[in-house]
C-alpha positions in Angstrom: 0.0 0.0 0.0 1.3 3.4 -1.0 0.8 6.4 1.2 0.8 9.9 -0.2 2.0 12.8 1.9 1.7 16.5 1.2 3.7 19.3 2.7 0.6 21.3 3.5 -1.6 20.3 6.5 -5.3 20.4 6.1 -6.2 22.4 9.2 -9.2 24.5 9.7 -8.3 28.1 9.7 -10.8 30.9 9.8 -10.7 34.1 7.7 -10.4 37.4 9.4 -14.1 38.1 8.8 -15.1 34.7 10.3 -12.9 35.4 13.4 -14.5 38.8 13.8 -18.0 37.2 13.5 -17.2 34.5 16.1 -15.8 37.1 18.5 -18.9 39.2 18.1 -21.2 36.2 18.7 -19.1 35.3 21.8 -19.5 38.8 23.1 -23.3 38.8 22.5 -23.6 35.4 24.2 -21.6 36.7 27.2 -23.8 39.8 27.5 -27.0 37.7 27.3 -25.8 35.3 29.8 -24.7 38.0 32.3 -28.1 39.8 31.8 -30.1 36.6 32.4 -28.0 35.7 35.5 -28.5 39.2 36.9 -32.2 38.8 36.5 -32.1 35.3 37.9 -30.3 36.5 41.0 -32.7 39.4 41.6 -35.9 37.7 40.5 -35.7 34.0 39.8 -38.9 34.0 37.7 -39.8 31.0 35.6 -39.5 33.1 32.5 -35.8 34.0 33.2 -35.0 30.4 33.8 -36.8 29.4 30.6 -34.9 32.1 28.6 -31.5 30.8 29.9 -32.4 27.2 29.1 -33.8 28.0 25.6 -30.8 30.1 24.7 -28.3 27.4 25.8 -30.4 24.8 23.8 -30.2 27.0 20.7 -26.4 26.9 20.8 -26.2 23.2 20.5 -28.1 23.1 17.2 
């Protein structure tokens, strides 16, 4: 059996635009999470808990 090797590795690199988009999404996620946790600490309403759970579920899809 013959194996072929290349000098270039096939790694997954992101473009600058994709990196900026991922950073922005991370920032929005962190802000939403902080906001929901602040509301949860002050007023643990079922709606706040549901929002946190639904948001975290949406990230796994």
